[in-house]
N, C-alpha and C positions, 0 to 999 in steps of 0.2 A: 673695139665696139662691135665690129662685124662678127668676130668670133663668138662673142657673147650672144649676139642675135641669132647666129646659126645654132648654137647649143639650145637656146630657148625654143626656136622653131622646130627643131628635131624632136625635143621633148613634147612640144605641142602636138606634133603629128602623131606621136604615140598615143596621146590622150584622145585625139580625134578618132583614131583607129578603134579605140575601145568603144567610143560612142557609136561608131558605125555598126558595130556588132550587136550592141545591146539596146539600141534606141527603140526598136519595134520589131514585130514579126516581119514586116517589109524592111529590107536592108537599104541603107542610104549611103552614098559616097560623098566625100567632100570634093567639090569642084574647084573652089578657089577661096582664098582668104585675102583680106585687106587689113593692113596695119596702119593706124594713125598715131603719130607722135605729137606731143604738145610742143608748140613753137613759142619760145619765150618772147620773141620779137612781135609776132602776129597775135600772141596771146589767145591762141585757139589750137584745136587739133588739126593736123595736116596729114593727108594721106601720103605716106612715105614708101610703102612696100606692098607689093602684090605677089601672091604665090598662086600658080596654076598647077593643077594636078592632071596628069594624063593616065588613062586606063587602057592601054593597048590590049590587055588580056581580059577586059571586062571585070565583073565582080567588084570587090571593094579593095583590091590591091593596086595601088598606084604604081606605075612604072616610071614616072618622072615627076619630080617636084621642080618647077621652074620659078626662080626668084627674080622679080623685076624691081628696079630702083627708079626713083624719080629725080631727074636732074634737069634744071632749066625748063621745067614744065613738060618734059618729055619722059616717056617710059622706056627704059633701056634694060636689056638683058644684064643680069648681075652674076648669078651662079645657079647651078642646078645639080640635082642628084638623079642619076639613072639607076633603077632597081630591077633586078631579075629575081625570079622565084623558082623553086623546084616543084615537083609534082605534088608535094604535100603542103604547098602554099607558104613555105618558109623562105626567108631571104636566101638568095644564092650569091649575088654580087651587089655591091653598092659603089657607084662611081661618082665622085665629086668633081665637077668641072667649073671653071670660071671663064667668063667671056672676055676675050681680048679685043678691045674696041679698036685698037690700032690695026691689027691684022684681020679683024672681022672673022674670028673663029673661036671655037671652044677649046680651052687648054685643060688637059688632065692635071688634077691637083693631088687627089688621093683615091684609093679604092679599098674596099673590104671584101674579102672572100670568106664565105661561110661553109663549114663542113658539119655533117650530122651523122649520128649513129642510126641503127636500124629502127630506133624508137623516135627518131626525129629530134633528139636532143642535140643542141648546138655544141659540138665537142671542140671545134677549133674555129677561131675568128682571127684572121690575119689581115693587118692593114699595111698598105704600101703607099709611099709618096712618089711623085714623079719629078725627075730633075731635068726635064726637057728632052732627055734622050732615052731614059729607061726607068722602069719601076724599081724602087729601092725599098727593102724591108724596113718597116717602121715599128710595128708592135704585133704581138700575138698573145691571145688568151686561149689556153688549153684547159678543158673542163672534163672532169670525170663524174659519173652518175651512179647511184645505187640502183637496186632492183625496183625501187619506187619512182625512178626517173628524177630523183632529187640530186642536185649537185653536191658532191662530197669534197672535191678538191679543185681549185683553179690555180694555174700557174700563169703569171703575167710577165711578159718579156717586152722591154722597151729599149730602144736605141737612144743612148745619151747623145744630145744634140751637138756636143762639142768633141768629146773623146771618141764617140761612135761605139763605145763599150755597150754590150748588152746587159742591162740591169734586170734582175729578176726578183719577184716576190711571189709568195703563194698564200692562199687562204684555204684552211680546212674547216669544213662545216659539220656540226653535230646536231642530231635531231632527237626529239623525245618520242615516246610511244604514240603520240598523236601526230607525228610527222611535222612538228613545229621546229623550226631552226632555233636552237637554244644557245649555240656557241659558235663563234667565228674566231679563228686563230690565224693571225697574219704573221708571216716570217719572211725576212729578207735573205737573199742568197749572198754569202760571203765568198767571193771568187778566190780569195787568198787561202782561206782555210777549207774551202769547198764544203761548207756546212750551212744549213739553214739556221738563222738566228731570230729569236723572238723580236717582234716589233709592236704588235697591237693585238688586243683581245677584246671581243665584244660578247657580253653575256646578256641574254634576252629572256625575260620572264613573262609568262602568260597566265591568264585567268580565263577559263572557258574558251581556250584556243584563241584568245585575243591578246595582243601584246599590251602589257601594262607598264613595262620598264625595260629600258635599253641602256646598259652601262658599257662604256668604252674605256679601256685601260691602255696606257702606254708603257712599254717595257723600259725600265730605268737601269737595267744591268744586273738585277737579281740580288740574292738568289731566288727571291719570290716576286710575284706580281704585286704592285701596290694595292693597298686595301681600299683606297679612295679612287674612283674612276676619274679620268680626265674630263669626261662630260657624261651627263645622264639625261635621258629623255623619259618623261612620265606621260602616259597616255590615259585619257578618260573617254568614255563612250556614251552615246545615247542611241538606243535601238540598233546596236551593233555597228553604228557609224562612229568614226572618230569625232569627238566633240572638241577636244583640245589636246595639244602636246606642249609640255613645258620642257625647255632645254635649260639644264643647269651645268655650270662649268666650274672646275676646281680652280679657285682663286689663290691657292697656296695654303689657305687655312681652312679648307673645306669647300663643299659645293655651295654655290650661290646662284640665284636665278639670273638668267641671261635673256632668253627669248621665249615667247609663248605664241603658239599658232592656234587660231580659233576657226572651227569649221561649222558652217550652217547648211542644212539640207532641207529639201522638201521630202516627199515620200521616198524618192529613189535617187535624187540628183544633188550634186554639190552646187549651192547657190552663192556662197561667199566664203572666202578664205582670208583671214586677217592675221597680220603679224604685229605683235606688240613687244617692246623692249623694256627691260627692267631698269628704271632710272630713279634714283633717290628713293628707293624702297617702295616703288609702285610701278604698275604696268602702264606704259605710255604708248600711244598709237604710233605705228611706224609706216605700215603700208597695208593694202588689202586688194583683193581681186574679187570681182563679181561676175556671175554668169547668167545669161538669159537663154531660154530654150523655146523652140517652136513647138507646134502641136504634135509633131512626130517624135519629140524627145531629143532632137538634135540641138546642140548649142549654136545659136546664130549670132551671138554678141557677147563679148567679154570686155571688162575694163580693169585697168591696173591703176591704183590710186597711191599717191604719196602723201604723208601727213605734213602739213605746214604749221609749225609752231606759232608763227606770227598771227595767223587768223584762227588758229585752233580748229582747223577743219581739213578734210581730205580734198585734194584736187586731182583731177584726172591727168595721168601722165601718158597712158597708152590705151588705145581702143582697138579691138579686133572684130572684124565681121567675117562670118563663115557662111558660105553658100553651098547648099546641098542639092542633090538630085537622087532619084530612085536608082539603085544599082540594078544591073542585069542579074537575073536569078541564077547565077552559078559562080563558084569560086574556082581559082586556078587549080588545075589538076583534079578537080572533082566534077563529075557530070551533073547537069541540072537535075536529071532523074534521081541521082543519088541524094541530092539535097532535098528535093521535094518529098521523097519517100522516107526520109529519116524522121522518125516519130519519137517524141519525148512525152511520156504520160505516167501519171497525171501531171498536169502543169496548170496551176500551182500544185505543189505537193507538200505533204506534212509528214509522211512516213517513209515511203519507198518511191523511187523513180525507175522506170523501165525505159531502156533505150533500144529502139528497133531500127536496124539499118539493112540495106541490101547486101552490104559486104561484111566480111568478118572483122570484128572489133579487135584492134591491137591494144589500145589504151584509151581510157576516159579520164580527163582531168577536169576538176571543178575549181573555179576561181571566184573569189568575191569581187565586189566592184572596185576594190583598191588594187586589184591585180594579184592578190596573194593566192598561191596555190593551196587549197585546203583539203584536197583529196585526189588520189590517183588510184585507179583500179583497171583491171581488164575484164571485169564482169559487167554484164548488160543490165543488171539490177543493182541499184545503189540505195543504201539505207541513209536517209538524210534527217532523221528525227533529232539528231544531236547537234544540228547546225542552227545558228542564229537565223531568225526570220529576215528575209530580204531577197534582193535580186542577185543571181549568180550566172556565171558563164560556164557552159559545158562544152569542152573541147574534145571532140570524138575523133580519134585517129583509127582509120580502117586501112585495109590493104589496097584501097583505091584512092586514098587521100585523106584530107582532114576537113571536118565540118564543125562549125561553132554555132551553138544554139544558146538561147537564154532560158533560164528556169527560175521560177519564183518558189521559195520555201516559206511556208507559213505555219 
């Protein structure tokens, strides 16, 4: 259960980091979160976990995530992540430690080391585990990028927990003329024959640069790929935001409905995410998540609900509270003057955007609110009339560091 919670909270931190960047012209940082779990005996939500964030380098880049657990009415250290960054504000190291209550000290558990190329693309990510005396290699991801800074190949190496053999697989990425990823081909390494062997293939279809279909095929030995995917995801949109995603699975006699994801937004923000399951030829409620925001656009409260068939209603399973404060006006590796004097105009924009910085621009990347990279360029003037209306993140990499700004396309 702890592992699942850690994965959930790490993913949550990523989402909160996105909110930190785009919530308003004034940047905000997350200071702490509180998690409440439903207690079946007490029949109410009980505060079970707290997370505190430390910003030794100011800005919105946390250098420590400290997790506290509640036992016998007392708050105790549980585990933490210590983070360092390079001068371009990218992760440099990530160290996971757990608290040893007996010896009253922090014990190393695992760490990740990040390496980058000259364009700040993450080329190597290596993880190690600690065995009480030394760091031992655990896994490595090596990535290659094209001239548009898009990943073209990734090789994943993992140590088998029993045989200690290094297992490898790779994914090759193909893009269309609009820089959309349309094909992902996964192959496993056969150490005996010393050859890459087909494993999985994903085909992605777009309409107006929005994903509308994602098909995943599993290799069955050939000579050709199966004609029916193992699973298919169908996307529909409203105002360029995902409205719902339908997951279909190959039952042996063709694709059948399995799960459907429903998204509800206001003008810019996700308000509700609901999951339904296909049961007896109809969609039945399964679970849902809701989000509330403060006047600065930061999420301050979220709920996770599970469906109860007995009462035919949702009941709250988890509640999270988020506490924010205004961040200091600079990012790691980038001077406050650089940030303050970086201008994006016009904003909102409908045709062209001009980026003006003190330093020389290396690359500019444009992301939508789902985190998808939609444009990469090294020019200071960007044509945006072909993009959907909405909020975007502009990541500007200069010879002095990296700056992130928000821009509205209308």
